[in-house]
FISEBA-872823 format. One record per residue: residue in one letter; x, y, z of N, C-alpha, C, O in turn. Coordinates in steps of 0.02 Angstrom, whole numbers, padded with zeros to 5 digits, always signed. Example, Ala and Ser with C-alpha at 12.3 -4.5 7.8 and 13.67 -1.06 7.14 Angstrom:
A+00660-00284+00390+00615-00225+00390+00660-00165+00390+00712-00166+00423;S+00642-00112+00354+00684-00053+00357+00645+00002+00394+00670+00057+00402;
//
This chain:
M+03694+06197+04756+03733+06180+04816+03803+06204+04805+03833+06192+04753;Q+03829+06238+04855+03898+06263+04855+03942+06210+04886+03931+06190+04943;I+03993+06186+04850+04040+06135+04875+04096+06171+04910+04129+06213+04879;P+04109+06157+04974+04164+06189+05010+04232+06166+04982+04240+06109+04960;K+04279+06211+04984+04345+06197+04960+04394+06188+05020+04390+06223+05070;P+04440+06139+05013+04490+06131+05067+04546+06184+05061+04559+06212+05008;T+04578+06197+05118+04634+06241+05117+04696+06203+05091+04696+06142+05089;D+04748+06239+05073+04809+06208+05051+04838+06165+05106+04867+06112+05093;E+04831+06186+05169+04857+06147+05225+04823+06078+05230+04856+06028+05241;V+04756+06078+05222+04718+06016+05227+04737+05971+05167+04744+05911+05176;K+04744+05999+05109+04765+05961+05051+04835+05928+05063+04845+05870+05048;E+04881+05967+05091+04947+05942+05107+04945+05885+05157+04978+05833+05149;L+04905+05895+05212+04897+05842+05261+04869+05778+05230+04893+05723+05242;F+04818+05788+05189+04785+05729+05156+04836+05691+05115+04842+05630+05122;R+04873+05726+05072+04923+05692+05030+04975+05657+05072+05000+05604+05053;S+04992+05685+05130+05045+05657+05171+05023+05593+05208+05066+05553+05227;V+04957+05582+05218+04934+05523+05253+04907+05469+05207+04891+05415+05231;V+04901+05483+05143+04877+05431+05095+04935+05381+05085+04991+05402+05069;P+04922+05317+05095+04974+05266+05085+05004+05271+05017+04969+05287+04968;D+05069+05256+05012+05103+05252+04948+05091+05183+04917+05082+05133+04953;G+05092+05180+04852+05085+05116+04819+05070+05126+04745+05043+05178+04727;P+05086+05079+04704+05074+05086+04633+05001+05088+04615+04983+05116+04563;S+04959+05061+04656+04888+05058+04641+04850+05118+04671+04789+05122+04662;V+04884+05164+04705+04852+05221+04737+04859+05283+04692+04912+05298+04667;V+04803+05317+04684+04801+05378+04644+04762+05431+04685+04708+05418+04710;V+04790+05489+04691+04757+05546+04721+04740+05595+04664+04783+05616+04626;K+04676+05611+04659+04659+05657+04604+04603+05707+04627+04568+05694+04675;P+04598+05763+04591+04550+05813+04608+04478+05789+04594+04465+05754+04545;M+04434+05808+04638+04362+05792+04630+04321+05854+04654+04318+05869+04713;F+04290+05886+04607+04246+05944+04624+04280+05995+04669+04250+06020+04716;G+04342+06009+04655+04381+06058+04695+04410+06030+04760+04442+06066+04798;N+04399+05966+04773+04427+05933+04831+04476+05879+04805+04497+05883+04747;L+04492+05831+04846+04537+05777+04826+04505+05710+04845+04469+05705+04894;G+04520+05658+04805+04500+05591+04821+04560+05545+04815+04604+05556+04773;A+04562+05493+04857+04616+05444+04854+04584+05377+04834+04534+05355+04863;F+04613+05346+04782+04585+05285+04752+04635+05229+04752+04695+05241+04743;V+04610+05168+04762+04650+05108+04754+04615+05063+04702+04557+05044+04712;N+04649+05047+04649+04619+05006+04596+04553+05036+04571+04507+05000+04554;G+04549+05102+04569+04491+05136+04544+04435+05147+04594+04385+05178+04577;N+04443+05121+04656+04391+05128+04708+04414+05182+04757+04471+05180+04781;M+04371+05229+04773+04389+05283+04819+04390+05255+04891+04343+05221+04911;F+04442+05270+04928+04445+05249+04996+04451+05307+05046+04445+05298+05106;A+04464+05366+05020+04468+05426+05063+04458+05487+05021+04468+05487+04960;G+04437+05541+05054+04426+05602+05018+04423+05663+05063+04420+05658+05124;L+04423+05719+05029+04414+05783+05064+04347+05813+05042+04328+05808+04984;Y+04312+05843+05089+04253+05883+05074+04261+05947+05114+04242+05950+05173;G+04289+05997+05082+04308+06057+05118+04361+06040+05168+04412+06011+05150;P+04351+06058+05232+04402+06045+05282+04399+05972+05310+04444+05952+05347;A+04347+05936+05293+04337+05869+05320+04376+05815+05282+04378+05815+05221;I+04406+05770+05318+04438+05710+05290+04392+05652+05304+04375+05640+05362;G+04371+05615+05253+04328+05558+05262+04360+05495+05234+04398+05497+05186;I+04343+05439+05265+04370+05375+05243+04312+05325+05234+04259+05332+05264;R+04323+05277+05191+04273+05225+05179+04296+05162+05215+04351+05136+05204;L+04251+05138+05257+04266+05074+05293+04212+05024+05270+04152+05039+05267;L+04235+04964+05255+04189+04912+05233+04169+04865+05290+04114+04836+05290;D+04213+04859+05339+04202+04814+05394+04158+04847+05447+04175+04901+05471;A+04104+04816+05466+04056+04843+05515+04089+04856+05582+04074+04906+05614;A+04133+04812+05604+04166+04822+05668+04211+04884+05667+04213+04921+05716;S+04245+04895+05612+04287+04956+05606+04243+05018+05604+04259+05069+05635;Q+04187+05014+05569+04141+05071+05568+04116+05089+05638+04115+05147+05657;R+04096+05038+05675+04072+05050+05743+04125+05081+05787+04112+05127+05825;E+04187+05053+05782+04244+05078+05820+04256+05152+05807+04265+05192+05853;L+04258+05170+05743+04273+05240+05726+04215+05284+05745+04227+05338+05771;R+04153+05265+05732+04095+05306+05749+04089+05319+05823+04059+05368+05844;A+04117+05272+05864+04114+05281+05938+04160+05337+05963+04155+05358+06020;I+04205+05360+05919+04253+05411+05937+04221+05481+05930+04192+05497+05878;E+04227+05520+05983+04196+05587+05984+04227+05630+05925+04287+05630+05914;G+04183+05664+05889+04205+05707+05836+04197+05677+05766+04203+05713+05716;T+04182+05612+05761+04171+05584+05696+04099+05602+05675+04058+05623+05716;G+04086+05594+05609+04019+05611+05586+04012+05591+05514+04055+05559+05484;P+03954+05612+05485+03943+05595+05415+03992+05634+05371+04016+05687+05391;F+04005+05608+05313+04052+05640+05266+04015+05659+05202+03976+05621+05174;G+04028+05719+05180+03999+05744+05119+03948+05797+05132+03946+05824+05188;P+03906+05813+05083+03855+05865+05091+03808+05847+05149+03789+05789+05156;E+03789+05897+05189+03747+05886+05246+03680+05854+05226+03654+05809+05259;E+03653+05879+05170+03588+05854+05148+03592+05784+05114+03542+05750+05105;R+03653+05764+05097+03660+05698+05064+03732+05670+05076+03774+05670+05031;P+03744+05648+05137+03812+05622+05154+03826+05558+05112+03780+05524+05089;M+03889+05544+05104+03910+05486+05065+03905+05422+05108+03937+05417+05161;G+03868+05375+05086+03860+05312+05123+03924+05275+05126+03961+05272+05078;G+03939+05245+05186+03997+05206+05195+04059+05246+05214+04111+05217+05229;Y+04054+05314+05213+04110+05356+05228+04099+05388+05296+04042+05403+05314;I+04151+05399+05333+04149+05430+05398+04199+05486+05400+04257+05476+05382;A+04177+05545+05423+04222+05603+05430+04263+05595+05495+04235+05581+05548;L+04327+05603+05489+04371+05597+05547+04364+05660+05591+04347+05714+05566;P+04378+05653+05657+04373+05712+05700+04419+05769+05677+04477+05758+05659;E+04393+05828+05678+04431+05890+05658+04494+05896+05699+04545+05917+05671;V+04496+05879+05763+04554+05888+05805+04611+05841+05786+04668+05852+05806;W+04597+05788+05746+04650+05744+05726+04697+05775+05674+04750+05748+05660;K+04679+05831+05646+04724+05863+05598+04789+05881+05629+04839+05889+05594;S+04792+05889+05695+04854+05903+05729+04890+05837+05750+04941+05838+05784;D+04861+05779+05731+04891+05714+05746+04891+05671+05684+04852+05624+05680;P+04934+05687+05635+04935+05651+05572+04946+05574+05579+04926+05536+05535;D+04979+05554+05632+04989+05480+05640+04921+05446+05651+04908+05391+05624;R+04879+05477+05688+04811+05446+05700+04770+05447+05635+04736+05398+05621;V+04774+05501+05596+04739+05502+05533+04768+05448+05487+04731+05412+05452;S+04834+05442+05488+04866+05393+05445+04847+05320+05461+04840+05279+05416;E+04839+05306+05526+04816+05240+05546+04749+05221+05515+04741+05167+05487;W+04701+05266+05520+04635+05253+05495+04634+05254+05419+04597+05216+05387;M+04676+05296+05391+04682+05298+05316+04709+05230+05291+04686+05204+05240;E+04758+05202+05327+04784+05136+05309+04731+05082+05314+04726+05038+05271;T+04689+05086+05368+04635+05038+05375+04587+05042+05317+04566+04991+05289;A+04569+05102+05298+04522+05113+05240+04555+05085+05176+04523+05049+05138;F+04618+05102+05166+04654+05078+05108+04653+05002+05105+04637+04974+05053;T+04671+04970+05160+04674+04896+05162+04606+04865+05145+04602+04818+05105;Q+04553+04892+05176+04487+04863+05164+04463+04874+05093+04437+04828+05062;V+04472+04934+05067+04447+04949+04999+04490+04916+04946+04465+04902+04891;S+04552+04904+04960+04596+04870+04912+04575+04799+04898+04595+04768+04849;E+04532+04772+04944+04508+04702+04932+04451+04699+04883+04432+04645+04861;L+04422+04757+04865+04368+04758+04817+04396+04744+04746+04454+04756+04732;P+04352+04719+04703+04376+04710+04632+04392+04777+04602+04360+04827+04617;A+04442+04777+04559+04462+04839+04524+04404+04865+04482+04369+04826+04450;K+04395+04930+04483+04342+04962+04442+04369+04968+04370+04427+04986+04359;Q+04326+04954+04324+04344+04961+04254+04333+05035+04235+04282+05065+04254;P+04378+05064+04196+04367+05134+04176+04304+05140+04134+04289+05096+04095;K+04269+05196+04144+04209+05208+04104+04228+05228+04034+04277+05264+04023;I+04189+05204+03987+04201+05222+03917+04168+05289+03906+04109+05298+03918;R+04209+05338+03882+04182+05405+03870+04152+05407+03802+04182+05384+03753;R+04094+05436+03798+04061+05443+03733+04078+05511+03703+04089+05559+03740;K+04080+05514+03639+04098+05577+03605+04037+05619+03596+04041+05673+03568;
//
């Protein structure tokens, strides 16, 4: 499976809409980017797509009802709980930022993930 790569412009947009905070980390993942709070991913890039994780069923329904949203991740195996934001929103960073903040708020309520112990 070939993993699509985001453009520099999409990476820049992604970084600009991720909420600031001491518990937020943006790091590379398979040539893309992921945004984490307390070790839990709340947003990511998959090629040109920006996806967010929503835990609240009402928020998921609200976002899925918007034209242009869809599954996030590989077509043959999308990431559960994540929704790709509409492509046209890239020209409206404020709208992306609002949903990014919603994802951040919801995922920040999860217990912190413990780092995995790496074996030698």
